[in-house]
C-alpha positions in Angstrom: 12.9 8.7 -7.7 14.0 9.1 -4.1 14.5 5.9 -2.2 14.2 5.1 1.5 15.1 2.2 3.6 12.2 0.2 4.8 12.9 0.3 8.6 15.0 -2.6 9.6 13.9 -4.7 6.6 17.2 -4.2 4.8 15.6 -3.1 1.6 15.4 0.2 -0.2 12.3 1.2 -2.1 11.1 4.1 -4.1 8.9 6.5 -2.2 5.9 5.8 -4.5 5.1 2.2 -5.3 2.2 0.4 -6.9 -0.8 -0.8 -4.9 -2.3 -3.7 -6.9 -5.6 -4.4 -5.2 -7.5 -3.0 -8.2 -4.9 -3.4 -10.9 -6.6 -4.1 -14.3 -10.1 -2.9 -13.3 -11.2 -1.0 -16.4 -13.8 1.3 -14.8 -13.7 2.7 -11.2 -17.3 1.7 -10.6 -16.2 -2.0 -11.0 -13.6 -1.8 -8.2 -16.1 -2.5 -5.3 -17.4 -5.5 -7.3 -13.9 -6.9 -7.6 -13.2 -6.4 -3.9 -16.6 -7.8 -3.1 -16.0 -11.1 -4.8 -16.4 -10.7 -8.5 -12.8 -10.9 -9.8 -14.0 -11.5 -13.4 -14.1 -7.7 -13.8 -10.3 -7.6 -13.6 -8.8 -7.4 -17.1 -5.5 -9.3 -17.0 -4.2 -7.7 -20.2 -4.9 -4.2 -18.9 -3.3 -5.1 -15.6 -0.1 -6.3 -17.2 0.1 -3.1 -19.2 -0.4 -1.1 -15.9 2.5 -3.0 -14.2 4.7 -2.3 -17.2 3.8 1.4 -17.2 4.7 1.7 -13.6 8.0 0.0 -13.9 8.9 1.9 -17.1 8.2 5.2 -15.2 10.6 4.2 -12.4 8.5 2.2 -9.9 10.6 -0.2 -7.7 7.9 -1.5 -5.3 4.7 -3.5 -6.0 2.4 -4.6 -3.2 -0.1 -7.4 -3.8 -1.9 -10.2 -2.0 -3.7 -13.5 -2.8 -6.9 -11.7 -1.8 -6.7 -9.1 -4.6 -8.7 -10.3 -7.5 -8.9 -13.8 -6.1 -5.3 -14.5 -7.0 -5.5 -12.6 -10.3 -3.4 -9.7 -9.1 -0.5 -12.0 -8.3 -1.0 -13.8 -11.6 -0.9 -10.7 -13.8 2.1 -9.3 -11.9 4.0 -12.6 -12.4 3.2 -12.5 -16.1 4.3 -8.8 -16.3 7.6 -9.6 -14.7 8.2 -12.6 -16.9 7.5 -10.5 -20.0 9.9 -7.8 -18.9 12.8 -9.3 -17.0 14.8 -6.1 -17.6 12.3 -4.2 -15.5 11.7 -7.0 -13.0 15.4 -7.0 -11.9 15.0 -3.6 -10.2 11.6 -4.3 -8.6 10.7 -5.4 -5.1 7.4 -7.4 -4.9 5.7 -7.9 -1.6 2.7 -10.1 -0.9 0.7 -11.4 2.1 -0.5 -14.5 3.9 -3.6 -15.4 5.9 -6.5 -14.1 3.8 -8.1 -15.1 0.6 -11.6 -14.8 -0.8 -12.6 -18.1 0.7 -11.8 -16.8 4.2 -9.0 -16.6 6.7 -6.5 -19.2 7.8 -3.5 -18.1 9.9 -2.3 -21.7 10.7 1.3 -22.7 10.1 0.5 -25.1 7.3 -1.9 -22.7 5.5 0.8 -20.0 5.5 3.4 -22.4 4.1 1.0 -23.4 1.3 0.1 -19.8 0.6 3.7 -18.7 0.2 4.4 -21.7 -2.1 1.4 -20.8 -4.3 2.4 -17.1 -4.4 5.9 -18.1 -5.5 4.4 -20.0 -8.4 2.0 -17.2 -9.4 4.6 -14.4 -9.1 7.5 -16.5 -10.5 9.6 -15.5 -7.4 11.7 -17.8 -5.2 12.3 -15.2 -2.4 10.6 -12.2 -1.0 12.0 -9.1 0.6 8.9 -8.8 2.8 5.9 -11.1 3.5 3.0 -9.5 5.5 0.4 -11.2 7.7 -2.9 -9.9 6.2 -5.9 -8.5 8.0 -6.1 -10.3 11.3 -9.0 -8.1 12.5 -11.0 -9.8 15.1 -8.5 -12.6 15.7 -6.9 -13.1 19.2 -3.2 -12.1 18.8 -2.1 -15.5 20.1 -3.8 -17.1 17.1 -1.5 -15.1 14.9 1.8 -14.9 16.8 2.3 -18.5 18.1 5.2 -20.6 16.9 2.6 -23.0 15.2 0.7 -20.1 13.7 1.4 -17.5 10.9 4.3 -15.7 12.6 6.0 -19.1 13.3 5.7 -20.1 9.7 7.2 -16.8 8.5 10.1 -17.1 11.0 10.8 -20.6 9.5 10.8 -19.1 6.0 13.2 -16.5 7.3 15.5 -19.2 8.5 15.3 -20.8 5.1 16.2 -17.6 3.4 12.9 -17.4 1.5 11.8 -14.2 3.1 14.0 -11.4 4.5 11.5 -9.4 6.6 8.2 -10.1 8.3 5.4 -7.6 8.3 1.9 -6.9 9.4 -0.8 -5.4 7.1 -4.2 -4.8 8.7 -6.9 -2.7 7.0 -7.8 -1.2 10.4 -5.4 1.1 12.3 -6.6 -0.2 15.6 -5.6 -3.7 14.6 -2.3 -2.7 13.1 -1.2 -0.7 16.1 -0.9 -3.5 18.7 1.1 -5.7 16.3 3.5 -2.9 15.6 3.8 -2.3 19.3 5.1 -5.8 19.9 8.3 -5.0 18.1 8.1 -8.4 16.3 7.6 -7.0 12.9 10.1 -5.4 10.5 7.6 -3.6 8.4 3.9 -2.7 8.2 1.4 -1.7 5.5 -0.7 1.0 7.0 -4.1 1.9 5.4 -6.5 4.5 6.8 -4.0 6.2 9.1 -1.7 8.6 7.3 -2.6 11.2 4.7 -3.1 15.0 4.4 -6.6 14.3 5.8 -5.9 11.6 8.3 -3.2 11.4 10.9 -4.7 8.7 13.1 -1.3 7.0 12.9 0.1 9.6 15.4 -1.8 8.0 18.2 0.0 4.7 18.4 1.4 3.5 15.0 4.0 6.2 14.4 5.4 6.2 18.0 5.6 2.4 18.0 7.3 2.4 14.5 9.9 4.9 15.7 10.5 2.9 18.9 11.1 -0.4 17.1 12.3 1.0 13.7 9.4 -0.6 11.8 9.3 0.5 8.2 5.9 1.8 7.1 4.3 1.6 3.7 1.2 3.8 3.5 -1.9 2.6 1.7 -4.9 4.8 0.8 -2.6 7.9 0.7 -4.8 9.6 -1.9 -8.1 9.0 0.0 -9.6 7.1 -2.9 -8.7 9.8 -5.4 -9.7 13.0 -3.7 -6.1 13.9 -3.0 -5.2 13.2 -6.6 -7.8 15.2 -8.5 -9.3 17.6 -5.9 -13.1 17.9 -5.4 -15.1 16.9 -8.5 -18.8 16.6 -9.0 -20.3 13.1 -9.3 -17.1 11.2 -8.2 -17.5 7.9 -6.3 -14.8 7.8 -3.7 -15.4 4.1 -2.8 -16.9 4.1 0.7 -15.8 7.7 1.5 -18.2 10.5 2.2 -16.4 13.7 2.5 -18.0 16.7 4.2 -18.1 20.2 2.7 -15.5 21.2 5.2 -13.1 18.5 4.0 -13.7 19.3 0.4 -13.1 23.0 1.1 -9.8 22.2 2.8 -8.7 20.1 -0.2 -9.6 22.9 -2.5 -7.3 25.2 -0.5 -4.5 22.6 -0.6 -5.0 22.3 -4.4 -4.8 26.1 -4.8 -1.5 26.2 -3.0 -0.2 23.4 -5.3 -1.2 25.5 -8.3 0.6 28.4 -6.9 3.8 26.4 -6.8 3.0 24.5 -10.0 3.1 21.1 -8.1 0.5 18.4 -8.9 -1.8 17.7 -6.0 -1.0 14.0 -6.2 2.7 14.7 -5.9 2.2 16.8 -2.8 -0.1 14.2 -1.2 2.1 11.2 -1.8 5.4 12.9 -0.9 4.0 14.4 2.2 3.4 10.9 3.6 7.0 9.9 3.2 8.4 13.0 5.0 7.9 11.1 8.2 11.0 9.2 9.2 9.5 5.8 9.4 7.4 6.0 6.2 9.5 4.5 3.4 6.8 4.5 0.7 3.2 5.0 -0.4 1.4 2.5 -2.5 -1.5 4.3 -4.2 -3.8 1.9 -6.0 -3.7 2.0 -9.8 -6.2 0.4 -12.2 -4.8 1.4 -15.6 -1.5 2.2 -17.2 -2.3 5.9 -17.1 -2.9 5.9 -13.4 0.1 3.7 -12.7 2.4 6.0 -14.7 0.9 9.2 -13.2 1.3 7.9 -9.6 4.9 6.9 -10.2 5.9 10.2 -11.8 4.3 12.1 -8.9 7.0 10.6 -6.7 9.7 12.2 -8.9 8.4 15.8 -8.8 10.9 18.2 -7.1 9.1 20.0 -4.2 10.8 22.9 -2.5 10.9 23.3 1.3 9.0 26.5 1.0 6.0 24.6 -0.2 6.0 22.3 2.8 6.2 25.2 5.1 3.2 26.8 3.5 1.3 23.6 3.4 1.7 22.8 7.1 -1.1 25.0 8.4 -3.5 23.3 5.9 -2.8 19.8 7.2 -5.5 18.6 9.6 -6.9 15.3 10.9 -10.5 14.7 10.2 -12.3 12.1 12.2 -13.5 9.1 10.2 -17.3 8.9 10.0 -17.7 12.5 11.0 -15.9 14.7 8.5 -14.6 12.1 6.0 
């Protein structure tokens, strides 16, 4: 798989990683329940097998957080890495601080406790990147102060426990001002960059270019639509796509068939063609999804395809056409 440098974070990652928010969830309809506070629906055995499947297929980046599955995502990833040290050696695992199911705490002491707990669950002493997680609605000074989350992560940098500090907000309008400060080496960017959504062009991409912030794109497959194409009776997890959007995806899918390229491969690799986007982290629940996503990052795609795809790429406003 092609690798790219994650901005100024001094780490190279494969262009398709593993997003672990729903890892081990056996049925897609259970995913909202897990995210909504019912982590008992996360199957640890299934999740471990999914991690192994991704790594065996060539994945070199796993993104998780204490929030995901109420710590279960980190726990199963740690178990998967311990069971396969041969695969773990070539994998970068990133996690986050500041948010758990019980709420938010961006204080210095809470961040230090969070990192120590993540080290235990994941079985890792050091991290390539730690992200501040979802500071939506918080005054920036409550995040950036020397006695707050950023100060704690800077201290961990000085100790050599973390190389790079990042921001990971689920809302683009929160991510953008943090990236614009130039304080962060990397950012996880959901809801802002896909074949159907280029909101990132407004502020995120210009700021990332200006400060050489490495971007990791979440939700690149728009909850599955850009993996399978339009299908009847599919729950896209809080997405309601208009007939115009579905028609556009059908046209993109037809072009992919013409070139014999999987839709998921085109969707994921398109994201990383931007200079600052190092990787995508499509979510996977099962070993099959984890393997398919990883292999999609290894498909050879000719430049002629990208040229033909360009007229079909369009931004659709959230809440109107998506």
